[in-house]
N, CA, C and O of each residue as an XYZ file, in Angstrom:
756
protein
N     171.476     77.024    -34.050
C     170.963     76.729    -32.724
C     170.460     75.288    -32.737
O     169.645     74.933    -33.589
N     170.922     74.461    -31.822
C     170.454     73.074    -31.767
C     168.952     73.014    -31.479
O     168.355     73.959    -30.963
N     168.372     71.877    -31.830
C     166.928     71.713    -31.663
C     166.505     71.898    -30.212
O     165.504     72.561    -29.940
N     167.259     71.317    -29.275
C     166.877     71.438    -27.862
C     166.923     72.890    -27.394
O     166.079     73.311    -26.603
N     167.897     73.657    -27.874
C     167.977     75.081    -27.498
C     166.822     75.872    -28.100
O     166.284     76.765    -27.446
N     166.433     75.560    -29.329
C     165.315     76.287    -29.936
C     164.007     75.937    -29.225
O     163.134     76.794    -29.088
N     163.862     74.698    -28.774
C     162.671     74.315    -28.004
C     162.628     75.082    -26.685
O     161.571     75.561    -26.274
N     163.777     75.195    -26.025
C     163.846     75.951    -24.769
C     163.516     77.420    -25.006
O     162.828     78.047    -24.200
N     164.006     77.959    -26.101
C     163.732     79.363    -26.434
C     162.228     79.562    -26.665
O     161.649     80.542    -26.196
N     161.603     78.629    -27.387
C     160.159     78.729    -27.635
C     159.362     78.655    -26.328
O     158.423     79.425    -26.128
N     159.730     77.746    -25.458
C     159.041     77.632    -24.175
C     159.269     78.862    -23.301
O     158.360     79.318    -22.608
N     160.478     79.391    -23.338
C     160.785     80.609    -22.573
C     159.951     81.773    -23.087
O     159.410     82.553    -22.303
N     159.849     81.886    -24.404
C     159.021     82.948    -25.000
C     157.547     82.765    -24.642
O     156.849     83.735    -24.347
N     157.076     81.515    -24.670
C     155.676     81.245    -24.309
C     155.415     81.626    -22.857
O     154.369     82.193    -22.540
N     156.357     81.318    -21.979
C     156.198     81.668    -20.565
C     156.174     83.183    -20.385
O     155.337     83.707    -19.649
N     157.069     83.875    -21.040
C     157.103     85.340    -20.940
C     155.813     85.951    -21.482
O     155.285     86.900    -20.902
N     155.309     85.418    -22.579
C     154.064     85.912    -23.159
C     152.885     85.667    -22.217
O     151.999     86.514    -22.093
N     152.876     84.525    -21.562
C     151.798     84.194    -20.634
C     151.821     85.116    -19.424
O     150.772     85.558    -18.954
N     153.000     85.401    -18.927
C     153.123     86.322    -17.790
C     152.597     87.704    -18.177
O     151.878     88.336    -17.403
N     152.951     88.165    -19.361
C     152.460     89.473    -19.827
C     150.947     89.455    -20.006
O     150.269     90.433    -19.690
N     150.420     88.354    -20.510
C     148.974     88.225    -20.679
C     148.269     88.283    -19.323
O     147.217     88.908    -19.187
N     148.853     87.632    -18.335
C     148.283     87.660    -16.980
C     148.239     89.102    -16.462
O     147.230     89.537    -15.906
N     149.320     89.825    -16.646
C     149.359     91.224    -16.192
C     148.305     92.061    -16.908
O     147.657     92.904    -16.288
N     148.128     91.837    -18.207
C     147.148     92.598    -18.977
C     145.719     92.284    -18.511
O     144.894     93.189    -18.386
N     145.435     91.027    -18.258
C     144.103     90.671    -17.776
C     143.849     91.206    -16.367
O     142.713     91.541    -16.030
N     144.878     91.288    -15.555
C     144.730     91.895    -14.226
C     144.418     93.388    -14.367
O     143.611     93.930    -13.612
N     145.052     94.041    -15.323
C     144.780     95.467    -15.580
C     143.341     95.655    -16.063
O     142.659     96.590    -15.645
N     142.887     94.769    -16.937
C     141.514     94.841    -17.447
C     140.514     94.629    -16.306
O     139.494     95.314    -16.246
N     140.795     93.699    -15.414
C     139.909     93.459    -14.272
C     139.792     94.712    -13.406
O     138.709     95.039    -12.921
N     140.900     95.404    -13.216
C     140.884     96.644    -12.438
C     140.038     97.707    -13.140
O     139.273     98.422    -12.493
N     140.176     97.809    -14.461
C     139.371     98.776    -15.216
C     137.883     98.449    -15.120
O     137.058     99.349    -14.964
N     137.541     97.174    -15.211
C     136.135     96.780    -15.092
C     135.587     97.112    -13.708
O     134.448     97.560    -13.577
N     136.399     96.890    -12.682
C     135.971     97.245    -11.326
C     135.745     98.749    -11.193
O     134.774     99.179    -10.571
N     136.636     99.543    -11.774
C     136.475    101.005    -11.725
C     135.210    101.446    -12.451
O     134.477    102.308    -11.967
N     134.958    100.853    -13.611
C     133.749    101.206    -14.360
C     132.495    100.774    -13.597
O     131.482    101.475    -13.613
N     132.565     99.626    -12.932
C     131.421     99.172    -12.135
C     131.158    100.136    -10.981
O     130.007    100.416    -10.646
N     132.223    100.636    -10.383
C     132.076    101.599     -9.294
C     131.412    102.880     -9.806
O     130.519    103.420     -9.152
N     131.837    103.356    -10.951
C     131.228    104.563    -11.528
C     129.772    104.326    -11.909
O     128.927    105.198    -11.703
N     129.475    103.160    -12.458
C     128.094    102.835    -12.818
C     127.219    102.791    -11.573
O     126.092    103.287    -11.580
N     127.739    102.196    -10.505
C     126.997    102.165     -9.247
C     126.753    103.559     -8.701
O     125.694    103.837     -8.139
N     127.734    104.433     -8.869
C     127.564    105.816     -8.405
C     126.453    106.512     -9.188
O     125.618    107.201     -8.601
N     126.438    106.336    -10.516
C     125.366    106.932    -11.328
C     124.008    106.364    -10.913
O     123.039    107.109    -10.768
N     123.940    105.051    -10.723
C     122.677    104.431    -10.313
C     122.235    104.991     -8.971
O     121.052    105.270     -8.776
N     123.171    105.159     -8.043
C     122.841    105.693     -6.729
C     122.349    107.124     -6.787
O     121.400    107.486     -6.091
N     122.986    107.941     -7.612
C     122.573    109.342     -7.748
C     121.161    109.425     -8.318
O     120.326    110.175     -7.813
N     120.898    108.656     -9.365
C     119.562    108.711     -9.956
C     118.513    108.062     -9.056
O     117.354    108.475     -9.063
N     118.902    107.065     -8.293
C     117.970    106.477     -7.329
C     117.615    107.507     -6.252
O     116.454    107.633     -5.865
N     118.619    108.236     -5.774
C     118.365    109.292     -4.784
C     117.488    110.389     -5.382
O     116.599    110.912     -4.711
N     117.740    110.740     -6.648
C     116.919    111.758     -7.309
C     115.474    111.269     -7.465
O     114.528    112.039     -7.301
N     115.322    110.001     -7.778
C     113.967    109.443     -7.908
C     113.242    109.498     -6.572
O     112.055    109.821     -6.524
N     113.947    109.183     -5.483
C     113.320    109.278     -4.161
C     112.995    110.734     -3.828
O     111.944    111.013     -3.252
N     113.868    111.646     -4.178
C     113.609    113.066     -3.905
C     112.425    113.571     -4.728
O     111.663    114.423     -4.272
N     112.276    113.045     -5.934
C     111.184    113.473     -6.807
C     109.844    112.877     -6.358
O     108.788    113.380     -6.739
N     109.880    111.836     -5.571
C     108.647    111.109     -5.254
C     107.855    111.736     -4.101
O     107.223    111.029     -3.315
N     107.896    113.050     -4.011
C     107.028    113.734     -3.046
C     105.584    113.660     -3.546
O     105.328    113.425     -4.726
N     104.665    113.865     -2.628
C     103.240    113.714     -2.939
C     102.804    114.620     -4.097
O     102.079    114.186     -4.992
N     103.253    115.883     -4.071
C     102.853    116.827     -5.126
C     103.373    116.387     -6.491
O     102.661    116.462     -7.493
N     104.624    115.928     -6.518
C     105.207    115.506     -7.794
C     104.511    114.260     -8.336
O     104.244    114.166     -9.534
N     104.220    113.315     -7.463
C     103.522    112.104     -7.899
C     102.126    112.464     -8.401
O     101.645    111.887     -9.377
N     101.474    113.425     -7.727
C     100.149    113.878     -8.184
C     100.250    114.498     -9.573
O      99.371    114.284    -10.408
N     101.308    115.261     -9.829
C     101.506    115.839    -11.164
C     101.731    114.746    -12.202
O     101.196    114.817    -13.308
N     102.519    113.741    -11.849
C     102.780    112.637    -12.791
C     101.484    111.889    -13.078
O     101.187    111.576    -14.232
N     100.703    111.597    -12.019
C      99.437    110.883    -12.211
C      98.477    111.736    -13.031
O      97.785    111.219    -13.908
N      98.427    113.045    -12.754
C      97.531    113.937    -13.488
C      97.885    114.034    -14.959
O      96.996    114.191    -15.797
N      99.140    113.945    -15.283
C      99.544    114.120    -16.674
C      99.687    112.791    -17.417
O      99.265    112.685    -18.569
N     100.270    111.786    -16.784
C     100.543    110.526    -17.496
C      99.696    109.369    -16.991
O      99.720    108.280    -17.564
N      98.957    109.603    -15.931
C      98.195    108.504    -15.345
C      99.133    107.600    -14.560
O     100.267    107.963    -14.245
N      98.633    106.429    -14.258
C      99.453    105.520    -13.465
C     100.562    104.857    -14.282
O     101.429    104.181    -13.729
N     100.529    105.053    -15.588
C     101.629    104.549    -16.427
C     102.926    105.256    -16.058
O     103.977    104.624    -15.952
N     102.850    106.563    -15.863
C     104.039    107.330    -15.472
C     104.584    106.893    -14.129
O     105.797    106.774    -13.960
N     103.700    106.652    -13.168
C     104.130    106.195    -11.850
C     104.742    104.806    -11.958
O     105.762    104.517    -11.332
N     104.117    103.954    -12.752
C     104.663    102.606    -12.961
C     106.045    102.667    -13.595
O     106.940    101.910    -13.219
N     106.218    103.570    -14.557
C     107.531    103.738    -15.189
C     108.569    104.242    -14.184
O     109.721    103.810    -14.201
N     108.149    105.160    -13.310
C     109.075    105.638    -12.282
C     109.477    104.510    -11.331
O     110.645    104.393    -10.960
N     108.518    103.690    -10.941
C     108.832    102.542    -10.087
C     109.754    101.564    -10.817
O     110.682    101.013    -10.224
N     109.491    101.357    -12.099
C     110.343    100.484    -12.903
C     111.763    101.036    -12.963
O     112.733    100.283    -12.879
N     111.878    102.356    -13.108
C     113.214    102.980    -13.155
C     113.939    102.821    -11.823
O     115.137    102.541    -11.788
N     113.210    102.998    -10.741
C     113.822    102.787     -9.429
C     114.337    101.367     -9.292
O     115.417    101.137     -8.747
N     113.561    100.415     -9.791
C     113.992     99.013     -9.768
C     115.225     98.820    -10.653
O     116.159     98.113    -10.273
N     115.228     99.445    -11.825
C     116.404     99.368    -12.708
C     117.649     99.907    -12.007
O     118.727     99.319    -12.101
N     117.492    101.019    -11.311
C     118.644    101.603    -10.618
C     119.141    100.680     -9.504
O     120.347    100.516     -9.317
N     118.210    100.084     -8.771
C     118.610     99.150     -7.715
C     119.314     97.925     -8.293
O     120.333     97.484     -7.763
N     118.774     97.382     -9.371
C     119.394     96.218    -10.001
C     120.768     96.585    -10.550
O     121.716     95.813    -10.415
N     120.878     97.742    -11.160
C     122.178     98.190    -11.698
C     123.190     98.366    -10.584
O     124.360     98.017    -10.735
N     122.739     98.906     -9.471
C     123.619     99.058     -8.310
C     124.088     97.688     -7.822
O     125.269     97.498     -7.528
N     123.163     96.741     -7.737
C     123.520     95.379     -7.304
C     124.478     94.720     -8.303
O     125.432     94.059     -7.894
N     124.235     94.892     -9.596
C     125.137     94.311    -10.607
C     126.531     94.915    -10.509
O     127.529     94.206    -10.639
N     126.602     96.225    -10.280
C     127.908     96.871    -10.111
C     128.656     96.307     -8.922
O     129.865     96.084     -8.990
N     127.932     96.071     -7.821
C     128.573     95.468     -6.652
C     129.009     94.030     -6.937
O     130.053     93.582     -6.463
N     128.205     93.322     -7.709
C     128.541     91.948     -8.057
C     129.810     91.882     -8.895
O     130.629     90.977     -8.728
N     129.968     92.852     -9.803
C     131.191     92.918    -10.613
C     132.404     93.117     -9.710
O     133.449     92.502     -9.928
N     132.271     93.966     -8.704
C     133.412     94.282     -7.844
C     133.626     93.260     -6.730
O     134.629     93.328     -6.019
N     132.706     92.321     -6.567
C     132.793     91.343     -5.491
C     134.092     90.563     -5.606
O     134.449     90.094     -6.686
N     134.798     90.426     -4.487
C     136.073     89.712     -4.469
C     135.792     88.215     -4.446
O     135.018     87.726     -3.623
N     136.432     87.501     -5.357
C     136.266     86.054     -5.447
C     137.639     85.397     -5.465
O     138.637     86.014     -5.835
N     137.666     84.145     -5.060
C     138.932     83.419     -5.149
C     139.197     83.102     -6.619
O     138.269     82.880     -7.397
N     140.441     83.086     -6.973
C     140.800     82.800     -8.356
C     142.078     81.982     -8.397
O     142.819     81.888     -7.418
N     142.309     81.400     -9.546
C     143.548     80.649     -9.727
C     144.696     81.637     -9.818
O     144.613     82.661    -10.495
N     145.745     81.309     -9.133
C     146.899     82.196     -9.085
C     148.060     81.576     -9.874
O     148.124     80.360    -10.055
N     148.965     82.425    -10.331
C     150.166     81.890    -10.983
C     151.035     81.183     -9.945
O     150.790     81.300     -8.744
N     152.036     80.460    -10.400
C     152.876     79.742     -9.434
C     153.570     80.710     -8.486
O     153.966     81.812     -8.865
N     153.702     80.269     -7.257
C     154.383     81.070     -6.241
C     155.888     81.091     -6.530
O     156.451     80.070     -6.924
N     156.533     82.219     -6.343
C     157.977     82.294     -6.579
C     158.769     81.279     -5.746
O     159.777     80.743     -6.208
N     158.312     81.021     -4.530
C     159.032     80.054     -3.687
C     158.999     78.660     -4.304
O     160.009     77.956     -4.292
N     157.851     78.255     -4.844
C     157.772     76.919     -5.445
C     158.650     76.825     -6.695
O     159.232     75.775     -6.969
N     158.744     77.910     -7.443
C     159.637     77.922     -8.610
C     161.089     77.816     -8.150
O     161.876     77.056     -8.713
N     161.428     78.583     -7.126
C     162.795     78.524     -6.602
C     163.134     77.121     -6.125
O     164.212     76.606     -6.420
N     162.215     76.498     -5.389
C     162.470     75.153     -4.872
C     162.642     74.141     -6.001
O     163.485     73.249     -5.909
N     161.842     74.275     -7.075
C     162.000     73.370     -8.219
C     163.345     73.587     -8.901
O     164.010     72.623     -9.280
N     163.747     74.841     -9.058
C     165.057     75.144     -9.658
C     166.170     74.596     -8.784
O     167.152     74.049     -9.286
N     166.016     74.743     -7.496
C     167.027     74.248     -6.560
C     167.196     72.729     -6.693
O     168.320     72.225     -6.690
N     166.092     72.011     -6.809
C     166.157     70.554     -6.971
C     166.846     70.196     -8.284
O     167.687     69.298     -8.334
N     166.478     70.913     -9.346
C     167.092     70.649    -10.658
C     168.595     70.889    -10.596
O     169.377     70.093    -11.115
N     168.995     71.980     -9.966
C     170.419     72.308     -9.896
C     171.183     71.314     -9.026
O     172.337     70.998     -9.314
N     170.549     70.822     -7.966
C     171.217     69.837     -7.106
C     171.427     68.510     -7.821
O     172.441     67.847     -7.607
N     170.488     68.116     -8.662
C     170.559     66.820     -9.333
C     171.390     66.854    -10.610
O     171.903     65.824    -11.047
N     171.518     67.988    -11.187
C     172.157     68.063    -12.508
C     173.659     68.254    -12.377
O     174.147     69.267    -11.877
N     174.353     67.260    -12.836
C     175.814     67.394    -12.899
C     176.205     68.027    -14.213
O     177.254     68.660    -14.332
N     175.354     67.848    -15.187
C     175.605     68.471    -16.479
C     174.309     69.132    -16.930
O     173.244     68.891    -16.363
N     174.414     69.947    -17.933
C     173.255     70.663    -18.438
C     172.329     69.682    -19.155
O     172.720     69.065    -20.146
N     171.122     69.543    -18.662
C     170.157     68.600    -19.228
C     169.002     69.395    -19.842
O     168.150     69.895    -19.107
N     168.952     69.522    -21.173
C     167.888     70.305    -21.818
C     166.486     69.737    -21.549
O     165.521     70.494    -21.444
N     166.376     68.417    -21.438
C     165.053     67.842    -21.168
C     164.531     68.290    -19.811
O     163.351     68.611    -19.670
N     165.384     68.310    -18.844
C     164.985     68.727    -17.496
C     164.580     70.210    -17.514
O     163.579     70.593    -16.909
N     165.357     71.025    -18.204
C     165.017     72.455    -18.306
C     163.699     72.638    -19.049
O     162.880     73.477    -18.674
N     163.497     71.847    -20.106
C     162.254     71.940    -20.873
C     161.057     71.553    -19.997
O     160.031     72.232    -20.012
N     161.186     70.486    -19.250
C     160.106     70.065    -18.353
C     159.838     71.114    -17.276
O     158.692     71.356    -16.899
N     160.905     71.726    -16.791
C     160.739     72.779    -15.780
C     159.954     73.960    -16.361
O     159.067     74.501    -15.701
N     160.275     74.352    -17.575
C     159.536     75.449    -18.211
C     158.067     75.066    -18.429
O     157.171     75.877    -18.198
N     157.830     73.853    -18.865
C     156.449     73.392    -19.051
C     155.695     73.388    -17.706
O     154.529     73.775    -17.635
N     156.383     72.945    -16.651
C     155.755     72.927    -15.329
C     155.402     74.335    -14.850
O     154.404     74.517    -14.152
N     156.196     75.312    -15.211
C     155.870     76.703    -14.855
C     154.734     77.232    -15.709
O     153.870     77.967    -15.231
N     154.744     76.850    -16.973
C     153.784     77.396    -17.933
C     152.347     76.956    -17.634
O     151.417     77.748    -17.779
N     152.163     75.714    -17.223
C     150.801     75.195    -16.988
C     150.008     76.027    -15.973
O     148.895     76.446    -16.292
N     150.526     76.285    -14.768
C     149.716     77.083    -13.828
C     149.517     78.526    -14.292
O     148.490     79.134    -13.992
N     150.484     79.074    -15.016
C     150.294     80.411    -15.566
C     149.138     80.407    -16.565
O     148.301     81.310    -16.557
N     149.095     79.392    -17.419
C     148.011     79.311    -18.402
C     146.661     79.136    -17.714
O     145.674     79.741    -18.134
N     146.602     78.326    -16.673
C     145.356     78.158    -15.918
C     144.921     79.485    -15.283
O     143.737     79.820    -15.289
N     145.867     80.224    -14.745
C     145.551     81.516    -14.127
C     145.042     82.508    -15.170
O     144.093     83.249    -14.914
N     145.672     82.521    -16.345
C     145.234     83.429    -17.415
C     143.836     83.041    -17.897
O     142.984     83.909    -18.087
N     143.598     81.745    -18.094
C     142.268     81.302    -18.525
C     141.203     81.679    -17.501
O     140.107     82.103    -17.869
N     141.522     81.524    -16.221
C     140.595     81.891    -15.159
C     140.309     83.393    -15.193
O     139.162     83.820    -15.060
N     141.353     84.174    -15.370
C     141.174     85.636    -15.431
C     140.349     86.049    -16.639
O     139.493     86.927    -16.537
N     140.600     85.423    -17.778
C     139.821     85.751    -18.977
C     138.349     85.452    -18.760
O     137.491     86.255    -19.127
N     138.048     84.308    -18.169
C     136.647     83.950    -17.914
C     136.013     84.933    -16.931
O     134.863     85.332    -17.114
N     136.741     85.323    -15.901
C     136.219     86.294    -14.926
C     135.959     87.645    -15.589
O     134.919     88.264    -15.367
N     136.904     88.091    -16.394
C     136.730     89.376    -17.064
C     135.545     89.342    -18.026
O     134.831     90.334    -18.170
N     135.337     88.212    -18.678
C     134.201     88.080    -19.585
C     132.892     88.205    -18.798
O     131.978     88.915    -19.217
N     132.808     87.507    -17.646
C     131.606     87.601    -16.802
C     131.431     89.015    -16.271
O     130.324     89.554    -16.281
N     132.522     89.617    -15.808
C     132.442     90.989    -15.290
C     131.963     91.945    -16.376
O     131.132     92.816    -16.117
N     132.485     91.783    -17.591
C     132.087     92.655    -18.693
C     130.613     92.525    -19.022
O     129.945     93.523    -19.293
N     130.101     91.304    -19.000
C     128.676     91.085    -19.278
C     127.806     91.727    -18.200
O     126.829     92.409    -18.506
N     128.169     91.504    -16.937
C     127.398     92.101    -15.844
C     127.473     93.620    -15.879
O     126.479     94.300    -15.625
N     128.644     94.149    -16.192
C     128.806     95.599    -16.263
C     127.967     96.185    -17.399
O     127.359     97.244    -17.244
N     127.936     95.501    -18.527
C     127.112     95.974    -19.643
C     125.637     95.999    -19.251
O     124.925     96.949    -19.578
N     125.179     94.974    -18.561
C     123.787     94.959    -18.087
C     123.526     96.121    -17.126
O     122.500     96.794    -17.227
N     124.451     96.353    -16.199
C     124.292     97.449    -15.240
C     124.254     98.794    -15.950
O     123.409     99.635    -15.643
N     125.161     99.002    -16.893
C     125.200    100.280    -17.610
C     123.949    100.479    -18.458
O     123.426    101.589    -18.548
N     123.471     99.407    -19.075
C     122.250     99.506    -19.873
C     121.057     99.855    -18.990
O     120.218    100.672    -19.367
N     120.986     99.232    -17.815
C     119.898     99.540    -16.879
C     119.930    100.984    -16.417
O     118.893    101.645    -16.361
N     121.119    101.478    -16.086
C     121.239    102.876    -15.651
C     120.850    103.822    -16.787
O     120.109    104.781    -16.572
N     121.344    103.555    -17.981
C     121.030    104.427    -19.118
C     119.536    104.433    -19.412
O     118.949    105.497    -19.612
N     118.917    103.259    -19.442
C     117.477    103.187    -19.711
C     116.685    103.928    -18.628
O     115.758    104.679    -18.930
N     117.058    103.709    -17.381
C     116.371    104.404    -16.294
C     116.546    105.912    -16.359
O     115.602    106.669    -16.132
N     117.763    106.339    -16.671
C     118.028    107.777    -16.776
C     117.165    108.406    -17.861
O     116.577    109.469    -17.657
N     117.091    107.757    -18.998
C     116.313    108.316    -20.114
C     114.837    108.410    -19.745
O     114.203    109.440    -19.969
N     114.291    107.337    -19.179
C     112.866    107.338    -18.832
C     112.565    108.380    -17.759
O     111.585    109.117    -17.870
N     113.397    108.446    -16.723
C     113.172    109.438    -15.662
C     113.266    110.852    -16.226
O     112.424    111.695    -15.917
N     114.264    111.117    -17.038
C     114.402    112.459    -17.603
C     113.231    112.817    -18.507
O     112.774    113.960    -18.492
N     112.740    111.873    -19.287
C     111.582    112.146    -20.145
C     110.341    112.427    -19.300
O     109.608    113.379    -19.569
N     110.102    111.597    -18.276
C     108.917    111.806    -17.431
C     109.003    113.146    -16.701
O     108.034    113.904    -16.687
N     110.137    113.439    -16.104
C     110.293    114.714    -15.392
C     110.163    115.885    -16.374
O     109.522    116.890    -16.066
N     110.763    115.750    -17.534
C     110.638    116.811    -18.540
C     109.196    117.030    -18.969
O     108.747    118.170    -19.086
N     108.472    115.945    -19.203
C     107.068    116.072    -19.587
C     106.235    116.706    -18.479
O     105.368    117.536    -18.756
N     106.485    116.327    -17.238
C     105.747    116.907    -16.110
C     106.046    118.398    -15.984
O     105.139    119.193    -15.739
N     107.305    118.781    -16.150
C     107.673    120.200    -16.057
C     107.023    120.987    -17.195
O     106.484    122.070    -16.965
N     107.068    120.461    -18.411
C     106.439    121.145    -19.553
C     104.933    121.244    -19.335
O     104.327    122.283    -19.593
N     104.334    120.151    -18.857
C     102.889    120.164    -18.596
C     102.545    121.178    -17.502
O     101.584    121.935    -17.638
N     103.321    121.193    -16.430
C     103.068    122.148    -15.346
C     103.210    123.577    -15.850
O     102.447    124.453    -15.441
N     104.157    123.822    -16.717
C     104.346    125.174    -17.271
C     103.182    125.555    -18.186
O     102.747    126.706    -18.195
N     102.685    124.598    -18.946
C     101.580    124.929    -19.853
C     100.266    125.122    -19.087
O      99.416    125.903    -19.517
N     100.088    124.426    -17.966
C      98.866    124.569    -17.169
C      98.924    125.841    -16.330
O      97.919    126.537    -16.182
N     100.092    126.143    -15.783
C     100.267    127.324    -14.928
C     101.368    128.204    -15.526
O     102.479    128.222    -14.996
N     101.095    128.935    -16.610
C     102.165    129.693    -17.264
C     102.742    130.824    -16.408
O     103.922    131.145    -16.549
N     101.944    131.439    -15.522
C     102.469    132.539    -14.720
C     103.267    132.048    -13.532
O     104.347    132.579    -13.271
N     102.808    131.103    -12.836
C     103.465    130.663    -11.611
C     103.644    129.153    -11.600
O     103.143    128.479    -10.700
N     104.327    128.631    -12.552
C     104.412    127.171    -12.683
C     105.370    126.535    -11.690
O     105.364    125.317    -11.509
N     106.196    127.355    -11.044
C     107.033    126.785    -10.001
C     106.312    126.918     -8.687
O     105.707    127.957     -8.423
N     106.354    125.931     -7.881
C     105.662    125.985     -6.584
C     106.671    125.989     -5.488
O     106.305    126.031     -4.313
């Protein structure tokens, strides 16, 4: 294989690899959005449960057993759930991004090359492949950076939901155990 043909083959392979990488990063972005949606749903459910639990009698039980530390922890958990919900929405927020080259622009460039070329010119083909590869690489780099940011925000949201869930479950569990030990016959009201 002549040197010019092997260079064209390498550039063609690089372009194909970049296109596949772009598709994979788009798939990852979709997965991150789905996970953010699920995290937001968990945060919303626990936020609703926290509001449902915050009746006067329940708060009185929490204050009676844990003091205002328990109430402060419940408020902190509610804040964690709200922040996690906001982070999940931020992950899913639609933003402008760098796109790969438009098929029409590629066609028009090929058309110009074919009109000008009376003979097969490997340099022209090589430059055309490089011209296609650059915007694909920019689009992939942009997607990688976005996915990295989305992953970080999603991790923060999931950590907030998990921490809030654990604290709320411990406080509610302690209040229920305390209520049962204080009122063993009729501890449910």
